[in-house]
LUMTOR-830421 format. One record per residue: x, y, z of N, C-alpha, C in turn; residue in three letters. Coordinates in pm, whole numbers, plus 50000, padded with zeros to 5 digits. Each point is the difference from the previous one (the first is absolute). Layout:
// LUMTOR-830421
XYZXYZXYZala/...
END
This chain:
// LUMTOR-830421
444375219781569499664994449869499995011049894met/498895007449986499935010949903499475012350070val/500035011049931499645012850058498624999750064glu/499955003950132498745001050072499174987349989glu/500674988550014499304987149983499284996350129gln/498804994749990499284994850115499464986449967thr/499704992050105499454986749976498645000849931glu/499245010450029498635000749949499945001549849ala/500995007249943499875002649857501044992749917asn/500714990550060500994992449924499324989849912thr/500464999049876499514989749910501074989349987met/499644987750016500984989350000500284995049861thr/501194994349982500394993849874499904985050019his/498844994449974499834985750015500694992449888leu/500155006449886500544993349883501435004549977his/500944990950014501405003649990500564996249863gln/501085006749957500604996649872500514985749997pro/499814993349891500544986749981500694999749865val/500784989549976500804999449879499284991949893val/499825006149885499404993549885501064999249890ile/500114988749936500944998549889499655010049891asp/500945008749962499715010749905499734994849859ser/500364987649972499784994349867498684992649993val/499774991150096498804991649997498845005950077thr/500295008850096498955005350086499614990550110gly/500744989250023499644989950099500665003050135leu/499314996750107500565001550133501114989750018ile/501105004250060501194991550006499864987550086phe/499435001250119500074988650092498674997250068asp/499844987650048498774995750063499765007050133glu/501085003650069499855007050128499275013149980thr/500395007249894499325012649970498554997649965thr/499724989549923498624996949964499164997250124glu/500584992750094499264997150124499685012850076asp/500945009150002499775012650071498895008149932lys/500014999849867498955007149927498634994150029leu/499944986750003498724993450029499545003050142ala/500935000050095499665003250139499425014150010asp/500635009549927499515013850005498635001249935gln/499804992749890498695000549933498914994650091ala/500314989650077499014994350092499585010350104ala/500965008050046499695010450099499185011249936ile/500425004249881499355011449935498554997049960asp/499754987849951498674996649951499114994050107leu/500594991850086499184991850091500325001750148phe/501065006750033500535000850137500854987950035asp/499654988249947500774987950033499764989449893asn/500854989750000499904989749897498814990850022gln/499544998550124498864991450025498765005149926asp/499795013250001498875005749927500194998749850asp/501255000649955500284997849858499614985949960ala/500284990250086499634986149970498494998250001gln/499325006650093498544999250003499405005749871lys/500555011149954499505006149877500254990949881thr/501194994349993500314990749892499084988050004ser/499744994850120499124988450015498585002849957gly/499495011850035498615003049965499865002349850val/501035005449935499975001349854499894986249936ile/500824990650048499964986449946498654993450025ala/499455001950121498704994050033498915005249907asp/499985013249976498975005949913500144995049857phe/501234999449951500234995749861499574985549981val/500404991350091499644985849988498494997950018his/499405007850091498564999050018499255004249874ser/500465010849939499375004349875500074989049894tyr/501164993749988500174989549899499064988350024ser/499754997050127499104988850032498545003349971arg/499625012650012498585003749993499615008149877his/500945003049913499715009149889498924994949905lys/499854986849992498994994449909498674997150067asn/499935002250131498774996850073499355012050067thr/500775010850021499465011750070500255012749919leu/499005008949989500265013149939501105007150079pro/500785008449934501155006350063499635007850125leu/498905007749994499635008150116499544991550117glu/499354988649971499584990950107501224993550064val/500934995549916501214993750053500785009650089trp/500235012449953500805009550077499325003650131leu/498695001849997499275003150124500134988650100asp/499924987649952500154988450089501424999150056gln/500965003549916501404999650046500235010650107glu/499455011849978500095010750100499334995850131phe/498924992249989499244995950120500814991050092ala/501104994549950500874991750085500775008350102lys/499895013249985500685009350092498965009450061tyr/499114994750084498855007950048500375012050085pro/501164999750064500345010750094500485012849932asp/500234999749870500555011949934498925008549934ile/498734995650009498925007349934499065006450102trp/499505011849967499005006450087498724991949999val/499584995749881498794991949986500044993149864asp/498994992149971499944992649874499935009449880asp/499315011250019499865009549889501365005749958ala/500845003450099501335005349968500834989549927glu/499904987750047500774989149936499574998149855arg/498704999949976499504998049864500365011849910his/499885012250053500335011949923501485000249963glu/500844995550092501454999449973500304990249888thr/499344988550002500204990049895499645005849863ala/498895007049992499585006049874500975010849953leu/500525007850095500955010649965501294994349944lys/500524989450059501224993749952499814995049857val/498894993049976499734994749866499845011249899ile/499265010450038499785011449911501335006549961glu/500905001650096501285006549974500854991849904thr/500074987050022500804991449914499424999849858val/498694998949990499365000149868500235013249927gln/499925011150072500235013249941501425001149948lys/500974995350077501405000849957500244991749873asn/499404988349993500164991749881499335006249879asn/498865006350022499325006849890500845011649948lys/500615007450092500855011249961501244995049928thr/500564989050046501164994149934499674995949857lys/498864993649982499584996049865499875012249910ala/499485010850055499845012449924501365005649958asp/500984999650091501335005049971500664992049889leu/499954986850009500674991849899499265000349865tyr/498705001950003499275001949874500445012949934ala/500295010150082500525012849951501364997849935his/500864992050065501314996849943499874992749866phe/499034990849992499824992149878499625008649880asp/499525011950027499665009349893501195008749961lys/501164997050062501205007749969500105013150075gly/499195001650103500005012650075500864998850126lys/500285011450063500975000550111499334999750137ser/500824997150100499535000450139499585014250037arg/500725009949945499705013950033498615004149949glu/499674995949877498685003849947498894993050075ser/500274987750048499004992850080499775007350132trp/501105004250064499875007350127499285013249979leu/500285006749890499325012649971498494997849988ala/499624989349932498574996849987499384997150136asn/500754992550085499484996750133499835012550085lys/500935009249988499905012650075498765007749958ile/499755000649872498815006949950498724993350049glu/500004986549997498834992650048499805002450149gln/501114999950075499905002250144499495013850034gly/500485009949928499545013750023498515001349972ala/499584993449894498575000449964499164993250109ser/500474988350047499264992850105499935008050129ser/501085007550028500035007950123499295013349987ala/499555003149879499335012849978500955011750005gly/501284997649962501025010550003500095006649862val/499795012949997500045007149872501445002349954ala/500905002650095501405002849968500794987050000asn/500174994049883500724987349990501465001650041val/500595011849970501385002550038500204999550150gly/499065005850075500094999650146499864985650051lys/499134992449938499824986050038501294992249974tyr/500635002449884501274993349968501095004150098ala/499995012550041500995004850097499844992750132gln/498774997950044499754992750124500544985849992asp/499804993649885500504986449979501524999950007ile/500625009549930501455000749998500565002150141asp/499385008850076500465002850136499814988050091glu/498904992749980499774988050081501084989449973ala/500364998549874501054990549965501365004750050leu/500245013049994501255005450053500114997450149glu/498895001750071500004997350144500244985250026gln/499474991449913500204985750017501474996249988ala/500715006049904501424996849986500795005750118thr/499595011750049500655005750117499804990950121thr/498784994950014499724990950110500864987549991thr/500244995249877500864988449983501395002850058met/500525011749972501325003450052499975000850152lys/498895005250054499875000750146499954986050061asp/499294990849933499924986350049501394993950006ile/500795002649898501314993849990500945005250108ile/499955012950027501025005950085499545003950140phe/498735002750020499595005450129498704993950048asn/500044995250124498814994050059500045002150150lys/498865001350066500005001750145500404987250069pro/500365001150130500394988250076498864989950004gln/498795004850014498834991249998499664996949855asp/500334987749956499844996649859498555000849955ala/499064999950095498605000849963499515014249986gly/500885009850030499575013849997500005005949860gly/499615012649993499995006849871501425002549953asp/500185000449869501305003549945500325014550036leu/501285002750028500415013450035500395007649874ile/499365011049974500385008249886501345006750028ala/500745003249895501325006050017499895014950032asn/499305003450108499895013850041500985003450110gly/500854990550040500945001950108500995011049965asn/500175009750091500955010949975501434994849997ser/500244988250054501344994250002500214989549892asn/499145000049899500134990049894501365000849933leu/500565012149989501325001349937501064992050074his/499884999150132500944992050077499844985149974gly/498744995849988499744985949969500504996649860leu/499845009449907500514998149866501534998750004ile/500655008050083501464999350012500444986250048ala/499294994450098500334986650049499924989749889glu/498885000249927499814990349892501055002049891ala/500315012649972500965003049895501394994650036asp/500415002050124501314995250044500074984749993leu/498984993450049499994985349998500014994749858ala/499235006349911499984995849860501375001749935asn/500645011450029501355002149948500944988850043gln/499994997350130500914990050057499754986349937phe/498744996049992499684986749949500314998649852asn/499785010749924500344999649859501514998949981leu/500745007850078501464999349990500524986450047asn/499354994150100500404986850047499794989649891ala/498895001249928499694990649893501025000849888thr/500325012149958500915001749887501444996450036thr/500334999650129501364996350041500064985950058ser/498914992349983499934986250047500214998850151asn/499605010350073500094999650146498754993550058ser/500164993250112498854993750068499425009050108thr/500545012050014499485009450099498625005149958leu/499215004250098498665005049971499655011150098lys/499395010549947499465010850085498504997850016ala/499534999950123498594997450027499385011850074glu/498985006049941499275010750067499074993650102val/500105004450125499234993750107498565005150001leu/499104991850051498575003450000499525005050135ser/500915001650095499595004150134499695014950007ser/499005003450080499645014050024500505005250134asn/500694991750077500405003850135500965011849996lys/499945008250102500725012650003501504998249980leu/500614989950062501454998249995500414989049903his/499124996249911500324989349906500965005249893ser/500764990749940500905003549891499215000949869his/500605006749902499335001849871500404989249900asp/501284997049992500534990249905500984991050073ile/500034987349965501014990850051500774994149882gln/501314999050015500854993449902500204985750049ile/499664990349915500074985950040500894992149904lys/500584989050054500764991149914499104989049945asp/500594990349930499214989649933499234991350097ala/500464999250125499314991850101498885007650069thr/499895013149972498985008150065500495006950126gly/501274998050033500565006550119500165015049977ser/499685008050101500095014549988501455004350017val/500535006949900501375005050005500055014450049leu/498985007749968499995014050041498585005649994glu/499745009250094498725007250002500205013949939asn/499025004349921500075013049934498845008750045ile/500315012450037498965010050027500055010249888gln/498865003049941499925009849891499445013050056val/500785010849986499605013050055499945010349887lys/498805002749953499835009449890499395013050053leu/500845010250015499575013050051500425011049902tyr/499365011450009500335011249913501485003550014lys/500675002549887501455002950004500285014550037pro/499395004650110500255013750046500214999750152asp/500215011550060500295000750143498844994750084lys/498805003649961498814995450074499894984849994glu/500214994549880499954985549986501084993150080gly/501225005950000501114994250076499695000050149leu/499465011050052499675000650143498954989650038asn/499014998349914498974989950027500604986049996ser/500914997849909500644986949988500864997150123leu/500725009950047500824998250121499134996150119ile/498865006850015499104996650109499454985949985gln/499724996049877499494986449976501034989650040asn/501275002149962501044990350032500234999350151ile/499955011550066500175000150145498924991950072lys/498834999049938498884992850066500104984949984ser/501014995149926500204985749977501324995450059his/500104987250021501224994050053500554990349896asp/500775005249905500524991749892501314993450042tyr/500164987149962501214992650038501015000049885asp/501134993350022501094999949903499674992149873lys/498934991950004499594992349883498955007249916asn/499815012850029499025008049926500695010949920thr/499625001149873500505010749915498855009549968thr/500265012950018499005010149967500285005349859leu/499014998749911500125005149863499235013249992ile/500695010849963499405013349993500365006249865val/499455011749970500405007049878501435005050018thr/500705002049888501435003350006500275013150075lys/499055009549998500195012850068500114998450152glu/499424989350053499954998250145501134991350054his/500784993949913501004990450046501045006550092val/500675010549952501105006250076499545005650135ala/498955008350004499595005450131499524989250097pro/499394989349950499544989450090501174991850053leu/501014997649917501184992850048500715007950110arg/500005013249984500615008550103499204999650130glu/498684999649986499125000050117499964986450067lys/500074989349921499904986450054501204991649950phe/501195002550055501224993249950500004984950021pro/499164994950090500004985650028499024992349911asp/499245007149918499024993349914500524998949856leu/499534989849931500334998449858498955007649918lys/500435010649935499095008749926500565002349860ile/499184998349898500465001949863498795002249909asp/500255004549877498935001249901499974987949909ser/500964991050018500034987749922500454988550088gln/499784988049951500384988050076500584989949903tyr/501054993250043500624989749917500414988250086glu/499734988149951500454987850068500384989849894arg/501214995250008500514990049906499805004449855asp/500195012849975499915005049864498605003449952gly/499004997850084498615002949964499625013550063val/499475009249918499785013750046498545004349992lys/499685010150081498765007549985500295014250047met/499315009849944500285013950030498715008050007glu/499895008250105498825008550016499935010349888met/498855001049936499805010149897499715013450067asp/499925010449919499775013450055498605001250060glu/499885008650099498735002350069498915004049902tyr/500335009249908498985005049906499484988949909asp/500864990249968499544988849917498904992250070tyr/500204997350128499004992150072498735008050027his/500145013150018498815008550014499194999749871ile/500695000849885499314999649871499324986549981glu/500674989150042499394986749990498734999350083ser/500055006150121498815000350085498875007649933lys/500335011849946498965008249938499374993049881asn/500824993249921499474992849885499084988850044gln/500354993650113499204988850049498675004850059ala/500025012250058498825004650074499065008849918gln/500525007449907499185009949931499474994449869gln/498765001649977499414995749873500455009549890gln/500094994449883500355008549885498925010549978ala/500345010249929499045010549971498744994149935glu/498875004050049498744994349952499855002049849thr/499674989149933499825000749855498595004849967lys/499915009049905498705004649954499724993249866gln/499194989450005499764992249879498905006549915tyr/500285001049873498995004549905499684988349909glu/498774995150009499604988149924499545004149862trp/500914999149904499665002949861500764990349911asn/499775000949873500634990649906501515000550008asp/500565011650031501455001450004500604993550124ala/499285000650110500554995350128499474986350044asn/498924995849941499304987950045500954988050015arg/500784997149895500884988350003501205002150091met/500505012350010501135002750089499624997650145asn/498785004350036499524998050136499864985150030ile/499394992749907499834985650019501344992950005ala/500965005149923501344994050000500655001450138lys/499845011750063500555002050134499364990550101glu/498704998249988499304991050091500434985549974ile/500164996649871500494986649966501404997550052gly/500835010450001501364998950052499974996750149lys/499085006350072499894997150143499494985850024lys/499164995149910499564986150011501174990549984ala/500915003249909501194991749981500925000850121leu/500125011950059500805001550122499414991350111ile/498665000050008499354991450099500334985549977gly/500034995849873500354986249968501444997050041ala/500905009649980501404998050039500134998550150ala/499265008050075499994998250146499504986050036phe/498894996049939499434986950029501004988849973asn/500805001649895500954989549962501164999050097ala/500255010650075501235000650077499964994450140gly/498864995750048499924995850139500454985450016phe/501294997949979500554986550003499934993850138gln/500135008250106499934994550135498674993250026gly/498915006249956498674994150020499834987549914ala/500625000149881499934988349913500734988150065arg/501145002950061500764989550071499174994750117ile/499335009050072499164995850112498894990849952leu/499315003649893498914991749948500484986049966gly/501154999249936500574986949963500364992050125arg/500635006750097500434993250122498794994850079arg/498995008450013498814996050075499304988349933val/499885000649867499324989049933500794987050013trp/501305000749988500824988050017499864994350140asn/499865008950098499824995550138498684992750017ser/498945005349937498694993650010499984986449930leu/500604999449883499974987449926500874989550065thr/500915004450087500794990350076499194993350108gly/498885006350037499154994650106498784992749944lys/499585003849883498784994249944500254995149858glu/499234990449959500124994649865499025007549910asn/500445011249944499145008349916500314997349853arg/498994996749923500194997349858499975013149921ser/500635000149884500005011849915498585002849952ala/499615012750004498645003849962499895002349851asn/499084992849937499875000649854499425013349952glu/499135006050080499435012849959501055011049997asp/500914999950097501085009849998501004996949889leu/500234987149975500854996449887499425005549870gln/498704998649985499335005049880500125015249991glu/499895006650114500155014650003501375004149949phe/501064993750050501355003849960500294996649854phe/499454989149953500274995749862499145007649899glu/498945006550045499155007549906500745012149947ser/499515005849893500675011449938499915012550088ser/500895009349972499975012750073498665007149981ile/499364997849885498735006649971498814993250068lys/500184987750047498874992150048499265006550116ser/498674998749998499155004750111499104988650047thr/500484987549981499144988450024500164993850137ala/500765006450090500294993750129499465008150117asn/498795005249982499395008450104499864992550132val/499594987349994499734992550123501204998850090gly/501154996449945501184998350084500515013650049val/499795010649921500375013450047499095004350115gln/498744996549993499085002850110500424992350125val/500434987649982500424991850114501175006450074ala/501015004549926501175006450063499585013150066val/499155007749932499525012750057499234997750129ser/499114990049999499234996950120500884995850114gly/501044992449972500934995650104500715011850064ala/500395009949918500665011850054499055008150088leu/498745000649962499015006950084499934993450138val/499994986850004499974992750127501265002850081val/501155000149933501265002650070500015013950062ala/499475009849926499955013750053499055000950118val/498804994349986499015000950106500414992150125lys/500864989949983500514992550116501175007150067asn/500485011049940501115007450059501364994549967gly/500084990749905501304994249964500785009449909trp/499295006949911500655008749902499915014450050leu/500925003850087499925013150064500165011449900thr/500724997549891500255010749903498725004749932val/498944991750001498735003849938498875001650102leu/500375002450121498995001350106498925010149962gln/498734995750013498835008349973499815003749852asp/500694993149910499845002649857498714993549949thr/499175007249924498754994349947500274988149908pro/499014991249990500154987549924500295002549852ala/499365010149941500225002749858501445003749972gly/500605007850087501395004049982500944988050019lys/499674991350094500794987850019499944991549874ile/498834998949941499864992249877500815006249886ala/500085013349994500855006749901501454995950016asn/500484999850124501394996350027500244985649959ile/499074991150033500154985849964500044998449848ala/499155007449932499964999149853501345004149940tyr/500525011650043501285004849948501114990150034val/499984994650120501034990550043500014987649911ala/498834994749971499934987849920500405002549855met/499545011049943500355003149862501505002449986glu/500595006850098501435002449995500794987050014asn/499524990950083500664987050015499974992449867ala/498895001149928499924993449869501035006049904lys/500185013150004500995006549915501404994650029cys/500324998250127501314994650038500164985749948leu/498954992250009500074986249952500224999649849tyr/499325008749928500205000649855501445003949967lys/500555008950081501405004049983500924988150024cys/499724992350104500824988350033499984989649889ala/498864998849933499874990249892500645004749869lys/500465012449998500605005349880499015005949903gly/498745001250040498985005749913500075015349998glu/500715005550100500185014550009501415002950050met/500565011149957501225005050063499625006950131thr/500995003450081499695007050125499365013649971thr/500455006649895499405012949963498554998349958thr/499724989649920498624997449957499124996050118glu/500574992350092499234995950119499655012050086ala/500965009250016499735011950079498965008849932leu/500055000849867499005007649927498624993850016asp/499964986550000498724993150022499485002650141ala/500925001050096499595003750135499485014350003met/500575008549915499475013549986498584999949946gly/499724990549910498634998449950499064995850112asn/500514991150089499184995750114499655011950087thr/501015008250031499745012050080499045009349928thr/500195001749869499105008749922498574994650003ser/499864986749995498664994050009499335003750130thr/500764998650110499435003550131499675014850007ala/500915008349947499755014449998498785003249915val/499934994049881498865002549912498694995950060gly/500004988650070498784995350065499565009050112gly/500985004950077499675009050112499505013449947ile/500645005049894499545012649941498544998749955ile/499714989049935498644997949951498994999050113gly/500484995550117499114998650115499985012650086ala/500655010749950500055012850071500584998350140val/501134993150009500664997850129501455004549992glu/500215012349960501365005049982500824998750129val/499375001750114500724999350127500594986250025ala/499514989949931500474986350022501124996049905ala/500505009449921500984996549897501264993750057leu/500385003750121501194994250059499924984950014gly/498794994750006499824985650016500324992549871leu/500205007249890500434993449877501444995250011ala/500725005250101501374995850023499974989850114phe/500094987349967499814989650102501184999050095ser/501175005049959501145001150089500504986950056gly/500535000250124500594988050057499004988650018pro/498765003350031499004989450015499804992749868leu/500025007449889499864993749870501104990049972gly/501235003550037501124990849980499844987550086ala/499535001850123499754988650089498934990849942phe/498875006049960498904992049946500444992649873val/500765006849914500474993549878500824987650029gly/500885000750100500824988550035499154988750058ala/499015003650082499164989850063499154992749895val/499365007549910499154993249901500854991949903ile/501235004449977500914992049919500264986650066gly/500185000450133500214987550074498784991049994gly/498825005950012498774992049996499844993549862ile/500485007049896499904994649864501004988749975ala/500984998550087500964989149987501405004949967gly/501014991650025501395003949982500345003749856asn/499324993949905500295002849859499715014649966ala/499165006350078499695014249981500725008450105ile/500054995250123500565007850110501475003549980ala/500814990249959501435002649988500335009749888glu/499464998149878500275009949895499515014050038pro/498825000850062499445012850040500925007050099leu/500504992550097500875005650104501285005749939tyr/500634992249913501265004649940499785011649904his/498875000249931499695011449913499825012650083ala/499434998550119499845011350090501335006050041gly/501004991550018501335004950036500645007649883lys/499814994749880500665005949883499365013349962val/498685001250014499325012249954500325012050087ile/500564997650119500345010950090500905010349931val/500974995249925500945009449937499315008749895lys/499134994049919499275007649899499095010450066thr/499344995950108499145009350073500825011550058ala/501204996950050500865010450056500355010449895ala/500264995649878500345009349892498835009449970lys/498784994650003498825008449977499915010950105val/500244996350127499915009750108501165009849996leu/501184995149966501135009249985499695010749897gln/499444995849888499665009449893498915009650043ser/499024994950073498865008350041500385010450104ala/500934996450089500295008850113501375006849993tyr/500744997449896501345005749990499945015250007glu/500715005750097500095014550011498775006750057gly/499004992050045498785006550052499784996150145thr/499094990850026499594997750138500584987550062thr/501264997249978500624988750069500125003250148thr/499854989950082500095002050145501455002350042met/500934994749925501425001750028500764995249879ala/501305002449995500794995349886499854985049984lys/499734995849877499994985649971498864992250060gly/498945006750043498904992750062499484989149908val/499905002949872499404990449909501044992649915phe/501234999150049500964992249923499914985350040asn/500734991649930499864985650023500624995650131thr/500725008950067500564996350129498924999450107val/498995008549987498975000450103498644994849952thr/499764999649870498644997949952499444986250036phe/500844989549992499504986650028499584998150142gly/500275010050084499694999150142498535001350033leu/499235006349913498625003650035499274988350064phe/499635001750124499214989950068498545003950000ala/
END
């Protein structure tokens, strides 16, 4: 596979390139959508059955809230709803404390949102609001050096965006395990695989070819790296990617690696151009080249140093910033933090696979049960972007996610505290509302994405005020947020679900442009990682 590769340290590529229309940003075919949904079910839940259970419990909580909102105080209702799942609580005290924490988190987020939009109404900027929140947070934390506090916030958000990239491209075989950081010494080889497949698929798209290069997710010692497939999914050729140093030592190591494998006539070895001639001489019966072409569709191995640089950029943090909090720098620092909030919103917008899964699961449930459209969720979607009047239904969705996590259905949030789960639910619902407003024509895709940036900023501002900088990554709801948005859209009824779903597909392209701009020439995982050919894939 790649230089000094072992099963123990291999990172798999669960997310493969797919074709997105470069004009509309829409996924071309239903088969691809189904594959994206299948992958999202594995990444978030391990299986679709748990996805259906999570969708069902969200609906149950929302409908229960609507039935009891006028007869029971919110905390009493939520505690009683939690009591329907006695096996997930240590004792009654833990259950009651969790209910209070969920409500407190949702109320805090809405209060922070109201503060942000009141700031806007005065003609002031998101950056100045964030600067004020940073100062308040530093004061609450008893931090004398506001610049150091701002630096911690910036680094936490930077780590959150890095984690998003890790979620997209690298995950352990055990979907319930911890995310693998890109510390693998062979990451450059994995980048080469993704780069080659992206090249091939992009060239196939522009030449109207139905061929596809698929990076395999297997970690087995003798597994192939890439397969070339036709429109029916039949394998036409297996590709092995061999990225070794272009010197004598690297060549000798590569020769030993090839000798340890038994490659057949349907396998092509892709190596750097320096190694082609000596390897062909050593192994005359093998197909060895630095490029590959089939039916006019090409891909070519880039130079070794390019992939090493890509690895270093992915693994090494930028030089530590020394922030000086003064009148000259105050707004610039807040602007950088606000930019990361917008990047987080762009990531959140891009998880189309999870959005497809949420829609599919909800449609499956409604095919079995006669579920009426929920008026409280309808009111939530129809309310203004500034509205903070729907705390109850936000608490209901948050509480349902807590139950799903504690039941082990939502493996991606295993052992996550209730307050952080409520943060994710809040961001997910607010972002879904932004998409619906976009679908109705009340916002352009750019305006909707900016509003999603406000949602992320609200969560960031609330966390800063609560002195929880370490939790900033939870402001990025990610694939779960896309799933929840699709499910609550379904609960609200088809009049909301369908426009929301299609707006989610369209906003992918705008989000991709934001990420292209943010990461161009810096920390991309590989060439074209954030272009429209791969972006809609995020599960």
